[in-house]
PATITOR-887820 format. One record per residue (C-alpha): residue number from 1; residue in three letters; x, y, z. Coordinates in nm, 4 decimals, m for minus. Layout:
<nodes>
+-----+------+----------+----------+----------+
! pos ! code !        X !        Y !        Z !
+-----+------+----------+----------+----------+
! NUM !  ALA !        X !        Y !        Z !
...
+-----+------+----------+----------+----------+
</nodes>
This chain:
<nodes>
+-----+------+----------+----------+----------+
! pos ! code !        X !        Y !        Z !
+-----+------+----------+----------+----------+
!   1 !  VAL ! m16.1334 !  m2.6569 !  m2.6006 !
!   2 !  GLY ! m16.0646 !  m2.3215 !  m2.4251 !
!   3 !  ILE ! m15.8369 !  m2.4941 !  m2.1694 !
!   4 !  LEU ! m15.6504 !  m2.6628 !  m2.4533 !
!   5 !  ILE ! m15.5892 !  m2.3348 !  m2.6346 !
!   6 !  ILE ! m15.4655 !  m2.1748 !  m2.3133 !
!   7 !  ALA ! m15.2315 !  m2.4704 !  m2.2492 !
!   8 !  VAL ! m15.0866 !  m2.4381 !  m2.6016 !
!   9 !  PHE ! m15.0265 !  m2.0647 !  m2.5695 !
!  10 !  LEU ! m14.8780 !  m2.1131 !  m2.2173 !
!  11 !  THR ! m14.6470 !  m2.3814 !  m2.3479 !
!  12 !  ALA ! m14.5365 !  m2.1636 !  m2.6389 !
!  13 !  TRP ! m14.4782 !  m1.8709 !  m2.4033 !
!  14 !  LEU ! m14.2748 !  m2.0837 !  m2.1617 !
!  15 !  ILE ! m14.0548 !  m2.2113 !  m2.4501 !
!  16 !  ALA ! m14.0003 !  m1.8633 !  m2.5824 !
!  17 !  GLU ! m13.9100 !  m1.7293 !  m2.2326 !
!  18 !  SER ! m13.6678 !  m2.0123 !  m2.1792 !
!  19 !  LYS ! m13.4638 !  m1.8858 !  m2.4668 !
!  20 !  LYS ! m13.4056 !  m1.5474 !  m2.2997 !
!  21 !  TYR ! m13.1488 !  m1.4661 !  m2.0431 !
!  22 !  GLU ! m12.9443 !  m1.1809 !  m1.9032 !
!  23 !  TYR ! m12.5648 !  m1.1560 !  m1.9457 !
!  24 !  ILE ! m12.3246 !  m0.8617 !  m1.8809 !
!  25 !  GLY ! m12.6275 !  m0.6441 !  m1.8298 !
!  26 !  LEU ! m12.7813 !  m0.7229 !  m2.1650 !
!  27 !  ASN ! m13.0985 !  m0.9174 !  m2.2461 !
!  28 !  TRP ! m13.0136 !  m1.2049 !  m2.4856 !
!  29 !  GLN ! m13.2322 !  m1.4289 !  m2.6825 !
!  30 !  LYS ! m13.1651 !  m1.7508 !  m2.8649 !
!  31 !  GLU ! m13.3170 !  m1.7557 !  m3.2189 !
!  32 !  LYS ! m13.2781 !  m1.9429 !  m3.5393 !
!  33 !  PHE ! m13.1655 !  m1.7891 !  m3.8703 !
!  34 !  GLY ! m13.2226 !  m2.0275 !  m4.1575 !
!  35 !  GLY ! m13.2152 !  m2.3148 !  m3.9149 !
!  36 !  ILE ! m12.8839 !  m2.1929 !  m3.7607 !
!  37 !  PRO ! m12.9011 !  m2.1001 !  m3.3913 !
!  38 !  ILE ! m12.7892 !  m1.7381 !  m3.3180 !
!  39 !  TYR ! m12.7841 !  m1.5259 !  m3.0049 !
!  40 !  SER ! m12.8952 !  m1.1590 !  m3.0142 !
!  41 !  ALA ! m12.9371 !  m0.8543 !  m2.7983 !
!  42 !  VAL ! m13.1011 !  m0.5238 !  m2.8877 !
!  43 !  ILE ! m12.8844 !  m0.2255 !  m2.7960 !
!  44 !  ASN ! m12.9795 !   0.1425 !  m2.7920 !
!  45 !  GLY ! m12.8426 !   0.4586 !  m2.6344 !
!  46 !  TYR ! m12.5266 !   0.6578 !  m2.7215 !
!  47 !  ASN ! m12.2141 !   0.5134 !  m2.8607 !
!  48 !  VAL ! m11.8548 !   0.6085 !  m2.7745 !
!  49 !  GLN ! m11.8739 !   0.9095 !  m3.0031 !
!  50 !  GLY ! m12.1934 !   1.0327 !  m2.8342 !
!  51 !  ASN ! m12.4166 !   0.9410 !  m3.1276 !
!  52 !  LEU ! m12.7595 !   0.7796 !  m3.0760 !
!  53 !  VAL ! m12.7581 !   0.4132 !  m3.1843 !
!  54 !  ASN ! m13.0223 !   0.1390 !  m3.1968 !
!  55 !  PHE ! m12.9084 !  m0.1983 !  m3.3352 !
!  56 !  LYS ! m12.9386 !  m0.5681 !  m3.2915 !
!  57 !  LEU ! m12.6155 !  m0.7431 !  m3.2042 !
!  58 !  ILE ! m12.6054 !  m1.0997 !  m3.3361 !
!  59 !  MET ! m12.3602 !  m1.3673 !  m3.2407 !
!  60 !  LYS ! m12.3034 !  m1.7176 !  m3.3594 !
!  61 !  ASN ! m12.1894 !  m1.8351 !  m3.0173 !
!  62 !  ASP ! m12.3706 !  m1.8195 !  m2.6851 !
!  63 !  PRO ! m12.1735 !  m1.5443 !  m2.5135 !
!  64 !  ARG ! m12.1881 !  m1.7335 !  m2.1779 !
!  65 !  GLU ! m11.9956 !  m2.0177 !  m2.3315 !
!  66 !  LEU ! m11.7047 !  m1.7925 !  m2.4308 !
!  67 !  GLU ! m11.5933 !  m1.7585 !  m2.0673 !
!  68 !  ASN ! m11.3241 !  m2.0205 !  m2.1159 !
!  69 !  ILE ! m11.1349 !  m1.8025 !  m2.3659 !
!  70 !  PRO ! m10.8593 !  m1.6312 !  m2.1658 !
!  71 !  VAL ! m10.8390 !  m1.2532 !  m2.1545 !
!  72 !  ALA ! m10.5232 !  m1.0981 !  m2.0284 !
!  73 !  GLY ! m10.5659 !  m0.7304 !  m1.9500 !
!  74 !  GLN ! m10.8571 !  m0.4916 !  m1.9603 !
!  75 !  ILE ! m10.9918 !  m0.3789 !  m2.3087 !
!  76 !  ASN ! m10.9797 !  m0.0058 !  m2.3406 !
!  77 !  ILE ! m11.0101 !   0.1204 !  m2.7014 !
!  78 !  LYS ! m10.9357 !   0.4849 !  m2.7756 !
!  79 !  PRO ! m11.2542 !   0.6360 !  m2.9244 !
!  80 !  TYR ! m11.1149 !   0.9378 !  m3.1031 !
!  81 !  TYR ! m10.8445 !   0.7662 !  m3.3143 !
!  82 !  PRO ! m10.8710 !   0.5024 !  m3.5935 !
!  83 !  VAL ! m10.8781 !   0.1367 !  m3.4739 !
!  84 !  TYR ! m10.6530 !  m0.0844 !  m3.6861 !
!  85 !  PHE ! m10.7516 !  m0.4451 !  m3.7326 !
!  86 !  SER ! m10.4272 !  m0.5856 !  m3.8477 !
!  87 !  PHE ! m10.3887 !  m0.9469 !  m3.9859 !
!  88 !  ASN ! m10.1022 !  m1.1687 !  m3.9128 !
!  89 !  LEU ! m10.2320 !  m1.5041 !  m4.0384 !
!  90 !  ASP ! m10.0857 !  m1.7933 !  m4.2276 !
!  91 !  ALA ! m10.1154 !  m1.6914 !  m4.5914 !
!  92 !  ASN ! m10.2037 !  m2.0465 !  m4.6873 !
!  93 !  GLN ! m10.5096 !  m2.0484 !  m4.4626 !
!  94 !  THR ! m10.8398 !  m1.9167 !  m4.5965 !
!  95 !  CYS ! m11.1113 !  m1.8566 !  m4.3344 !
!  96 !  ASP ! m11.4778 !  m1.7696 !  m4.3496 !
!  97 !  ALA ! m11.5159 !  m1.3944 !  m4.3745 !
!  98 !  GLY ! m11.8422 !  m1.4009 !  m4.1659 !
!  99 !  PRO ! m11.6810 !  m1.3220 !  m3.8285 !
! 100 !  LEU ! m11.4715 !  m1.0450 !  m3.9772 !
! 101 !  ILE ! m11.7842 !  m0.8797 !  m4.1406 !
! 102 !  GLY ! m11.9696 !  m0.9148 !  m3.8106 !
! 103 !  PHE ! m11.6817 !  m0.7549 !  m3.6230 !
! 104 !  GLY ! m11.6719 !  m0.4627 !  m3.8675 !
! 105 !  TYR ! m12.0472 !  m0.4132 !  m3.8225 !
! 106 !  PHE ! m12.0133 !  m0.4211 !  m3.4402 !
! 107 !  MET ! m11.7302 !  m0.1783 !  m3.4207 !
! 108 !  ASN ! m11.9052 !   0.0648 !  m3.6512 !
! 109 !  LYS ! m12.2205 !   0.0615 !  m3.4505 !
! 110 !  ILE ! m12.0338 !   0.1071 !  m3.1222 !
! 111 !  GLY ! m11.8736 !   0.4176 !  m3.2782 !
! 112 !  TYR ! m11.5169 !   0.3092 !  m3.3610 !
! 113 !  ASP ! m11.3479 !   0.3967 !  m3.6897 !
! 114 !  LEU ! m11.2215 !   0.0512 !  m3.7856 !
! 115 !  LYS ! m10.9602 !   0.0160 !  m4.0548 !
! 116 !  THR ! m10.8029 !  m0.3013 !  m4.1854 !
! 117 !  ALA ! m10.4293 !  m0.3550 !  m4.2173 !
! 118 !  ASN ! m10.1569 !  m0.6131 !  m4.2583 !
! 119 !  ALA !  m9.8879 !  m0.6982 !  m3.9973 !
! 120 !  ASN !  m9.6660 !  m0.8454 !  m4.2702 !
! 121 !  GLU !  m9.4793 !  m0.5573 !  m4.4282 !
! 122 !  THR !  m9.3991 !  m0.7475 !  m4.7554 !
! 123 !  LEU !  m9.7628 !  m0.8520 !  m4.8038 !
! 124 !  ALA !  m9.8885 !  m0.5035 !  m4.7208 !
! 125 !  LYS !  m9.6788 !  m0.3571 !  m4.9996 !
! 126 !  GLU !  m9.7759 !  m0.6290 !  m5.2460 !
! 127 !  GLN ! m10.1473 !  m0.5891 !  m5.1707 !
! 128 !  ASN ! m10.1322 !  m0.2064 !  m5.1297 !
! 129 !  GLU ! m10.2436 !  m0.2257 !  m4.7642 !
! 130 !  SER ! m10.1410 !  m0.0296 !  m4.4580 !
! 131 !  TYR !  m9.8640 !  m0.1923 !  m4.2660 !
! 132 !  VAL !  m9.9585 !  m0.1743 !  m3.8950 !
! 133 !  VAL !  m9.8070 !  m0.3431 !  m3.5921 !
! 134 !  CYS !  m9.7922 !  m0.2360 !  m3.2248 !
! 135 !  GLU !  m9.4864 !  m0.0126 !  m3.2800 !
! 136 !  THR !  m9.6074 !   0.1676 !  m3.5911 !
! 137 !  ASN !  m9.9256 !   0.3489 !  m3.4783 !
! 138 !  THR !  m9.8864 !   0.4205 !  m3.1042 !
! 139 !  GLN ! m10.1713 !   0.6758 !  m3.0798 !
! 140 !  SER ! m10.4325 !   0.4394 !  m3.2295 !
! 141 !  THR ! m10.5673 !   0.1175 !  m3.0862 !
! 142 !  ILE ! m10.4306 !  m0.1848 !  m3.2735 !
! 143 !  ILE ! m10.6030 !  m0.5287 !  m3.2849 !
! 144 !  MET ! m10.3816 !  m0.7982 !  m3.4210 !
! 145 !  LEU ! m10.5479 !  m1.1157 !  m3.5459 !
! 146 !  THR ! m10.2877 !  m1.3869 !  m3.5416 !
! 147 !  ASN ! m10.2408 !  m1.7630 !  m3.5506 !
! 148 !  LYS !  m9.8691 !  m1.7550 !  m3.4932 !
! 149 !  GLY !  m9.7002 !  m1.8591 !  m3.1743 !
! 150 !  ILE !  m9.9448 !  m1.7380 !  m2.9052 !
! 151 !  LYS ! m10.1856 !  m1.9509 !  m2.7084 !
! 152 !  GLU ! m10.5461 !  m1.9007 !  m2.8081 !
! 153 !  GLY ! m10.6994 !  m1.6061 !  m2.6267 !
! 154 !  ILE ! m10.6911 !  m1.2256 !  m2.6038 !
! 155 !  TYR ! m10.3695 !  m1.0615 !  m2.4814 !
! 156 !  LYS ! m10.2508 !  m0.7063 !  m2.4355 !
! 157 !  HIS !  m9.9039 !  m0.6242 !  m2.5523 !
! 158 !  PRO !  m9.6618 !  m0.5978 !  m2.2549 !
! 159 !  GLU !  m9.5280 !  m0.2575 !  m2.3686 !
! 160 !  PHE !  m9.8077 !  m0.0937 !  m2.5612 !
! 161 !  ASP ! m10.1388 !  m0.0611 !  m2.3747 !
! 162 !  ASN ! m10.3267 !   0.0177 !  m2.6890 !
! 163 !  CYS ! m10.2312 !  m0.3025 !  m2.8716 !
! 164 !  TYR ! m10.4161 !  m0.6292 !  m2.8399 !
! 165 !  TYR ! m10.3552 !  m0.9767 !  m2.9849 !
! 166 !  LEU ! m10.6531 !  m1.1936 !  m3.0852 !
! 167 !  SER ! m10.4832 !  m1.5289 !  m3.0993 !
! 168 !  VAL ! m10.6659 !  m1.8121 !  m3.2825 !
! 169 !  SER ! m10.5593 !  m2.1681 !  m3.3456 !
! 170 !  ASP ! m10.7490 !  m2.2151 !  m3.6703 !
! 171 !  CYS ! m11.0434 !  m2.0927 !  m3.8692 !
! 172 !  ASN ! m11.2838 !  m2.2876 !  m3.6566 !
! 173 !  ASN ! m11.2295 !  m2.0879 !  m3.3395 !
! 174 !  MET ! m11.1624 !  m1.7498 !  m3.5017 !
! 175 !  GLY ! m11.5253 !  m1.6490 !  m3.4673 !
! 176 !  GLU ! m11.5286 !  m1.7424 !  m3.0941 !
! 177 !  VAL ! m11.2210 !  m1.5284 !  m3.0137 !
! 178 !  ILE ! m11.3583 !  m1.2370 !  m3.2096 !
! 179 !  GLU ! m11.6926 !  m1.2552 !  m3.0421 !
! 180 !  LYS ! m11.5248 !  m1.2749 !  m2.7069 !
! 181 !  PHE ! m11.3372 !  m0.9554 !  m2.7856 !
! 182 !  GLU ! m11.6761 !  m0.7971 !  m2.8720 !
! 183 !  ILE ! m11.8137 !  m0.9052 !  m2.5331 !
! 184 !  GLU ! m11.5133 !  m0.7656 !  m2.3485 !
! 185 !  THR ! m11.5450 !  m0.4347 !  m2.5462 !
! 186 !  LEU ! m11.9112 !  m0.4221 !  m2.4596 !
! 187 !  LYS ! m11.8315 !  m0.4640 !  m2.0867 !
! 188 !  ARG ! m11.6079 !  m0.1614 !  m2.1030 !
! 189 !  VAL ! m11.8477 !   0.0509 !  m2.2994 !
! 190 !  LEU ! m12.1442 !  m0.0429 !  m2.0759 !
! 191 !  ASN ! m11.9502 !   0.0405 !  m1.7681 !
! 192 !  LYS ! m11.9003 !   0.3858 !  m1.9022 !
! 193 !  GLU ! m12.2778 !   0.4087 !  m1.9427 !
! 194 !  LYS ! m12.2588 !   0.5157 !  m2.3065 !
! 195 !  ILE ! m12.4913 !   0.2444 !  m2.4270 !
! 196 !  GLU ! m12.7969 !   0.0909 !  m2.2757 !
! 197 !  ASN ! m12.9869 !  m0.2290 !  m2.3551 !
! 198 !  THR ! m13.3544 !  m0.2629 !  m2.4302 !
! 199 !  SER ! m13.5759 !  m0.5601 !  m2.3541 !
! 200 !  ILE ! m13.6323 !  m0.7932 !  m2.6474 !
+-----+------+----------+----------+----------+
</nodes>
C-alpha cells in the first residue's frame, strides 16, 4: 500500500512538473481556468516607474508558440509619458474584449500609463475619444492596433521610433499578436533588470 501511495504522489508530481518551463528568463506554468488552458508566470520586483510589484501574468497562448509572429524592430516604450493604445480597426468587426482587458492589466502592472484612443479622426470626434496617430503625439509611445493593409505582426513606424503597429488579420489572432507584444515588452523590461521573476 505504501509503495502504491508513493507511486501515485510521484506520478502527480511528475505531471505537475511537466507543465512548468522556463522562457525569456521567466518560470511559466500551464494551468486550467474553468477547463480552459492558460499559461502563467509570477513576477515581482520593481516596475519601470521604480515601484514594487508582485503579480501573476496570465496568457491564453503558450508564449513559446508565438515565435512565428514577426517583430520588426526592438520594442522600447517610454516610461515617463502616457502610452496611447490607438484603434484602427474595421468598424463592422466586433472582437472579444478579453485580450484588450488583459493588455491594460499588463501595462498597468509593468508601470505604464496606458490610455485608449482612436486612429480615425471622424470616429474619435463622434465617440468623444482622443485622436492619436504616429504624427500627433511624438513624445509619447503609440501602439496602433490595426487590421488594415499590413501583414500580421508587430512593426515599428519607419519615421517615428516611438510608434508601433500591432497588425491583426481578424479577431481570432488579435490576442496572439497582443500577447506577443507583451512578451517583447517583457524582454526589454527584464533586460533592464527592473523586474524579476519568482518561482511558481
